[in-house]
C-alpha positions as CSV (number, residue, x, y, z in Angstrom):
1,M,2.8,5.5,-21.0
2,K,1.0,4.1,-17.8
3,I,-1.3,6.1,-17.6
4,H,-1.8,7.1,-14.4
5,Y,-5.6,7.2,-11.7
6,F,-4.6,9.7,-9.7
7,Q,-3.5,13.0,-10.5
8,R,0.6,14.2,-9.0
9,Y,3.1,17.3,-8.3
10,H,0.3,18.7,-6.8
11,A,1.0,19.0,-3.1
12,K,-2.4,20.9,-1.7
13,E,-5.3,19.5,0.8
14,N,-7.4,18.7,-1.4
15,V,-5.7,16.5,-4.5
16,A,-4.1,14.7,-1.4
17,T,-8.2,14.4,-0.2
18,A,-9.6,13.9,-3.5
19,N,-7.0,11.0,-4.4
20,T,-8.2,9.6,-1.6
21,M,-11.2,9.1,-1.8
22,L,-10.5,8.4,-5.4
23,L,-8.9,5.6,-3.9
24,L,-11.7,4.5,-1.5
25,S,-14.0,4.9,-4.5
26,R,-12.2,2.5,-6.6
27,L,-12.1,-0.4,-3.5
28,Y,-15.7,0.2,-3.8
29,Q,-16.7,-0.2,-6.6
30,Y,-14.0,-2.7,-7.5
31,S,-15.4,-5.1,-4.5
32,S,-18.4,-3.0,-1.5
33,D,-17.5,-6.0,0.4
34,K,-13.8,-5.3,0.4
35,F,-13.9,-1.6,1.5
36,F,-16.5,-2.2,4.3
37,R,-14.3,-4.7,5.3
38,F,-12.1,-2.1,5.0
39,L,-14.3,0.9,7.3
40,K,-15.3,-3.0,9.6
41,S,-10.9,-3.3,10.7
42,E,-10.0,0.5,10.8
43,F,-12.1,3.3,11.3
44,F,-15.7,1.2,13.4
45,S,-16.2,-1.6,16.1
46,D,-17.0,-4.6,15.4
47,S,-20.9,-4.6,16.1
48,F,-20.7,-1.9,12.7
49,E,-23.0,-3.7,10.2
50,P,-22.9,-1.9,7.2
51,E,-24.0,-3.8,4.4
52,I,-27.4,-4.6,3.3
53,V,-29.2,-6.4,4.9
54,F,-32.1,-8.9,2.9
55,N,-34.4,-10.2,5.6
56,L,-37.8,-12.5,5.9
57,Q,-40.7,-12.0,8.0
58,E,-38.5,-10.1,10.0
59,K,-41.5,-8.4,13.4
60,S,-41.8,-4.8,14.0
61,V,-44.3,-3.5,16.3
62,D,-47.1,-4.7,15.1
63,S,-46.5,-6.7,12.1
64,I,-44.4,-9.4,10.2
65,P,-44.1,-8.0,7.1
66,D,-43.4,-10.8,4.1
67,A,-39.7,-9.1,3.8
68,T,-36.9,-5.9,5.3
69,I,-34.4,-4.1,2.9
70,T,-31.6,-2.6,6.1
71,Q,-28.9,-0.6,5.4
72,E,-27.3,1.0,9.5
73,S,-26.5,4.9,8.4
74,F,-23.0,5.8,9.1
75,K,-21.3,9.2,8.2
76,I,-17.2,9.4,8.0
77,V,-15.7,13.4,8.1
78,V,-12.8,13.5,7.0
79,E,-10.2,15.4,7.6
80,T,-7.1,16.5,5.5
81,K,-3.4,18.6,6.1
82,M,0.1,18.6,4.7
83,S,1.4,18.1,7.2
84,D,0.1,17.5,11.9
85,W,-1.2,21.7,11.4
86,F,-4.5,20.6,13.5
87,Y,-6.4,23.1,15.2
88,S,-8.8,22.1,17.6
89,E,-11.4,24.8,17.0
90,Q,-11.9,23.6,13.2
91,L,-12.1,19.5,14.2
92,M,-14.8,21.0,17.5
93,R,-16.7,23.2,14.5
94,H,-16.7,20.2,11.7
95,L,-19.0,18.0,14.1
96,N,-21.4,20.4,13.1
97,S,-21.6,18.2,10.3
98,F,-22.7,15.3,11.6
99,G,-26.2,14.8,12.1
100,D,-28.3,11.7,13.4
101,E,-26.3,8.8,11.8
102,K,-25.6,5.5,14.7
103,Y,-22.0,5.7,13.6
104,K,-20.4,8.3,13.2
105,V,-16.7,9.1,12.4
106,M,-13.7,11.9,12.7
107,I,-10.7,11.4,11.1
108,T,-7.6,13.0,10.0
109,L,-5.8,12.4,8.2
110,A,-2.0,14.0,7.2
111,P,1.5,12.1,6.4
112,E,2.3,11.7,9.7
113,I,0.7,11.4,12.8
114,M,-0.7,13.5,15.4
115,A,1.6,15.4,17.8
116,E,0.2,13.6,21.1
117,D,-0.1,16.8,22.9
118,K,-2.9,18.4,20.9
119,K,-4.6,14.6,20.0
120,K,-4.9,15.2,24.1
121,I,-6.3,18.6,24.1
122,F,-8.7,17.4,20.4
123,E,-9.9,14.7,22.3
124,Q,-10.5,15.6,25.6
125,Q,-12.9,18.4,24.1
126,L,-14.5,15.8,22.2
127,K,-15.1,13.2,25.0
128,E,-17.4,16.4,26.6
129,Y,-18.9,17.0,23.5
130,N,-20.0,13.5,23.7
131,S,-21.4,13.3,27.3
132,A,-24.7,15.5,25.4
133,Q,-24.7,13.0,22.6
134,S,-27.0,9.5,21.9
135,K,-24.4,8.3,19.7
136,P,-21.3,9.6,19.9
137,V,-17.9,10.9,16.5
138,I,-15.3,8.7,17.0
139,H,-12.4,11.0,16.4
140,I,-9.3,8.5,13.9
141,N,-6.4,10.0,13.7
142,T,-4.1,8.2,10.3
143,T,-2.1,9.1,7.6
144,F,-1.5,8.5,4.0
145,E,0.8,4.9,4.2
146,G,-1.9,4.0,7.3
147,I,-5.0,4.1,4.8
148,A,-3.0,2.3,2.0
149,N,-1.8,-0.1,4.1
150,A,-5.1,-0.6,5.9
151,I,-6.6,-1.5,2.0
152,Q,-3.9,-4.0,1.0
153,E,-4.6,-6.0,4.3
154,V,-9.0,-6.5,2.8
155,I,-7.0,-7.4,-0.7
156,D,-5.2,-9.7,-1.7
157,D,-2.8,-10.6,-4.6
158,R,-5.2,-12.1,-7.2
159,D,-7.0,-8.7,-6.8
160,Y,-5.1,-7.5,-9.9
161,E,-7.4,-4.3,-11.1
162,M,-6.8,-3.4,-7.5
163,Q,-3.2,-3.7,-7.0
164,E,-2.5,-1.6,-9.9
165,V,-4.6,0.6,-8.5
166,L,-3.0,1.0,-4.7
167,D,0.6,0.4,-6.4
168,D,0.1,4.4,-8.0
169,Y,-2.3,5.8,-5.0
170,L,1.5,4.9,-3.5
171,N,3.4,6.1,-6.1
172,Y,1.6,9.0,-6.0
173,C,2.1,9.7,-1.9
174,Y,6.4,9.1,-2.1
175,N,5.9,11.6,-5.6
176,D,4.3,14.4,-3.5
177,G,5.7,13.3,-0.4
178,L,2.9,12.6,1.5
179,I,4.2,8.5,3.7
180,A,7.6,9.2,4.7
181,V,10.6,6.9,3.4
182,S,12.1,6.5,6.8
183,D,10.3,2.6,7.0
184,S,11.8,1.4,3.8
185,W,14.3,-0.7,6.0
186,K,11.7,-3.4,7.1
187,F,9.9,-3.9,3.6
188,M,11.4,-6.7,1.3
189,R,9.2,-6.6,-2.7
190,M,9.2,-10.0,-3.7
191,Q,8.7,-10.1,-7.7
192,L,8.2,-12.6,-10.6
193,A,11.2,-14.5,-11.6
194,G,10.6,-16.8,-13.5
195,T,12.9,-17.5,-16.9
196,T,15.2,-15.2,-16.1
197,L,16.0,-16.3,-11.9
198,D,19.3,-17.3,-12.8
199,F,20.5,-14.3,-14.2
200,N,19.1,-12.1,-11.7
201,V,20.4,-14.1,-8.7
202,S,23.9,-14.7,-10.7
203,Q,24.0,-11.8,-11.8
204,D,22.5,-9.8,-9.0
205,I,20.0,-6.6,-10.8
206,Y,16.7,-7.8,-11.0
207,Y,14.8,-4.9,-13.9
208,D,11.3,-3.6,-14.3
209,N,9.5,-1.1,-16.8
210,A,9.6,1.7,-14.8
211,D,6.3,2.5,-15.2
212,R,5.2,0.9,-12.8
213,G,4.5,2.7,-9.1
214,F,5.4,1.1,-6.1
215,R,6.3,0.8,-2.1
216,A,9.2,2.2,-0.9
217,H,11.5,-1.3,-0.2
218,D,14.6,-2.1,1.0
219,Y,15.2,-5.9,0.0
220,L,13.7,-7.2,-3.4
221,S,12.8,-11.1,-3.7
222,L,12.5,-13.3,-6.7
223,Y,9.9,-15.5,-6.4
224,K,9.7,-19.1,-9.4
225,N,7.9,-22.2,-8.5
226,K,5.6,-20.9,-5.7
227,S,8.3,-19.7,-3.0
228,V,10.8,-16.6,-2.6
229,R,14.6,-18.0,-3.8
230,A,16.3,-15.4,-3.4
231,V,16.4,-12.1,-1.5
232,G,18.7,-9.4,-1.3
233,K,18.7,-5.2,0.2
234,I,18.5,-3.5,-2.5
235,S,21.7,-1.0,-3.5
236,A,21.0,0.7,-6.5
237,R,18.2,1.5,-9.0
238,I,18.7,3.2,-11.8
239,T,16.5,3.6,-14.6
240,A,18.0,3.3,-18.5
241,V,16.3,3.1,-22.4
242,D,18.0,3.3,-26.0
243,T,17.4,6.7,-27.9
244,D,19.1,7.8,-30.8
245,N,22.0,9.2,-29.0
246,G,22.8,6.1,-27.0
247,M,21.7,4.2,-23.7
248,Q,19.5,7.0,-21.4
249,Y,20.4,6.5,-17.3
250,E,18.8,8.2,-15.0
251,V,19.8,7.2,-11.3
252,E,17.3,7.5,-8.9
253,F,19.2,5.1,-5.8
254,G,23.0,4.2,-5.3
255,E,25.2,5.1,-8.4
256,L,26.0,4.7,-11.8
257,T,29.0,2.9,-12.7
258,E,30.7,1.5,-15.0
259,E,30.2,-2.5,-14.0
260,R,26.7,-1.5,-13.7
261,K,26.4,-0.1,-17.0
262,Q,27.4,-3.4,-17.8
263,K,25.5,-5.2,-16.2
264,I,22.6,-3.0,-17.4
265,A,23.6,-4.6,-20.8
266,D,24.2,-7.4,-20.3
267,A,20.3,-8.4,-19.2
268,I,18.7,-6.3,-22.1
269,I,20.5,-9.2,-23.6
270,D,20.1,-11.7,-21.2
271,G,15.8,-10.8,-21.7
272,V,16.1,-11.3,-25.5
273,Q,16.9,-14.5,-25.1
274,H,13.0,-14.7,-22.9
275,G,12.0,-13.5,-25.6
276,Y,11.4,-9.8,-23.8
277,D,12.3,-6.1,-25.5
278,I,14.0,-4.7,-22.1
279,K,16.3,-2.4,-24.6
280,S,13.3,-0.1,-26.6
281,S,11.3,0.8,-23.7
282,K,12.6,2.5,-20.4
283,H,13.2,-0.3,-17.6
284,R,14.5,0.1,-14.1
285,Y,16.8,-1.9,-12.9
286,F,16.7,-2.8,-8.8
287,F,21.1,-3.3,-7.8
288,V,21.1,-5.6,-4.4
289,E,24.3,-6.4,-2.4
290,K,23.9,-10.3,-3.2
291,F,20.9,-12.5,-3.4
292,Y,21.2,-15.3,-1.3
293,E,19.0,-18.3,-1.7
294,T,16.3,-18.7,0.4
295,D,13.1,-20.8,0.2
296,F,10.2,-19.0,1.7
297,K,6.8,-21.0,0.8
298,K,3.5,-20.2,-0.5
299,I,1.3,-22.7,1.1
300,T,-1.8,-21.0,-1.0
301,P,-2.8,-22.1,-4.1
302,R,-2.5,-20.6,-7.7
303,A,1.1,-18.3,-8.2
304,P,0.2,-14.8,-7.0
305,M,0.1,-13.0,-10.6
306,G,2.4,-9.8,-10.0
307,T,4.4,-8.1,-7.1
308,R,3.3,-8.7,-3.2
309,V,5.0,-6.6,-0.2
310,F,5.5,-8.2,2.6
311,D,6.8,-6.1,6.3
312,L,10.0,-8.0,7.7
313,T,9.8,-7.2,11.2
314,Q,6.5,-8.8,11.2
315,V,7.2,-12.2,9.4
316,L,10.5,-12.9,10.9
317,E,8.3,-11.3,14.3
318,T,11.6,-8.7,14.9
319,E,11.8,-5.0,15.5
320,N,15.4,-5.6,14.1
321,L,16.4,-7.0,11.4
322,P,19.8,-9.0,11.2
323,E,22.1,-8.8,8.0
324,T,20.3,-9.9,4.8
325,Q,22.1,-13.7,4.5
326,E,20.2,-14.0,8.2
327,I,17.2,-13.3,6.9
328,A,17.6,-15.6,3.8
329,E,18.5,-17.9,6.4
330,L,15.1,-16.8,9.0
331,L,12.5,-16.8,5.7
332,K,13.6,-20.7,5.2
333,S,11.7,-21.3,8.2
334,K,8.7,-19.5,7.6
335,T,5.6,-19.6,4.8
336,W,3.2,-16.8,3.4
337,S,-0.6,-17.6,2.0
């Protein structure tokens, strides 16, 4: 059974805040450099240098000490809502939380972006407040998905531990309704196929451990030998496990048909041939309309060790995705690292 990093099934704001802060603290523990890169890219200007700085022979007003160790001060105040229910009166009171820090940021965090009229009212009040301050407060309005996406940008597919933490956070957000799945249409999840690739492509199916979390996505692609080799649009997602009373199925998306039951049975048999026991532990079966051949090459050394999610609108540089077969053709002219 998978041990989750984040609490589940609690819709209260304090739990959502605690889980998000836990995610950030795990990132800091994993790599302070990547944590500060995340802060700098999302919340602060290019002049923000929060890391500890070691200097030799730094000249001061009256002397030149042998060495100095400094770190610029900053403070981030977070207000979390479960919907767009921010009130400017409350946010203005939160400004009293700041002291004489050099960098000050207030984050308003919710599943959705703040309504434009509401944001405009608060930021006008904040502008008036800042006019009397020597060090202004910056307001950043973001979402739980925005936080996750920003962290994804600073870690890579070889940060195995942090990728697992981020996947679990995303899974928590989806379970508790903190991330809308309306943008799943543009995401393609890459899975490692290896020895099972031929079976996966011929049967238009892929399986994975059901405990593994994932970001909502409409497209599934398969990787082998330095390249994504196939891509398909997901038509159904079904979990299955063998019990004392026979196979137990759970439909997450799509329809459970006799044909799909047979493909699950065939996948179990094929897995045994490759040394995988997927019958006795709960697995998730992804069915695609059809896997189309492609050649989306990885141009950097070393193979990925886990999943990867691509935003196809960014990869293909379009806001309107074509049919899956055309996506497969277009990916042949693209590369990734």
